[in-house]
Phi, psi and omega in degrees: 000130186267141177269151173269083177255118191264166176296331180286330175298309177307315176295318186288324176297321183280338181281325176292316179297315181289335174283315183299306182302323177293320177291314179297314180289330172295315176297306185297324177298316177299311184293313179305317188288314176302317179286332176297314181298318183287330184290318185287329177295329184277317181282334176305119170244010179273119185296328184273008177249132178246125174249116174301145182294143167275131175267083183299330180299331183261359182258139181228183180290345181247338179233130173254121190242115178240157176307133173295131179241127190250102179206193184247113173313136180299335179298335186266078188295315183303316179286333171296319172289311184295331178271001178064031173290152178266102192284339174287316178301313180294322172302311182299316177291321174301317184286320173301319183300312181296316178295324182294313184302308180294306189276322187266318188265325188071019175218124190211158181281127190254019181216044188284044182288160192297344172282348175246017176230135179234152169270119174274159183306326178276010179077007165293160184242128182253135180257124178255168170061089178261021181293328179252099176231155178223156170237138173264124193269000000 
């Protein structure tokens, strides 16, 4: 038996699916990012790695609220130099942190570009934006 499905029905169905997926993905993405950050806080054993706190009391389905981190993004070389950061030490700490996440924890930040990593005044390295994380089985 052939169904009487029009092109308009197909377009409407695909729009509904797209809208529902976007709403669902956005909600899950925020919650997943919060859970990823909290997971890494548990796994992290390096004293010079910092992961911001999630403020669950202020987090909703539309807003993820995390601790403000006052540091210098690694992409801002001039500010790193002006603030007298040891860039070689920062690079070593970042590399060690990434390898530790992957090889020791099996759970890692999958998007550690210089905008997602900050140098803190005490020379710790802060990882931001935990939306892209992976687990190695």
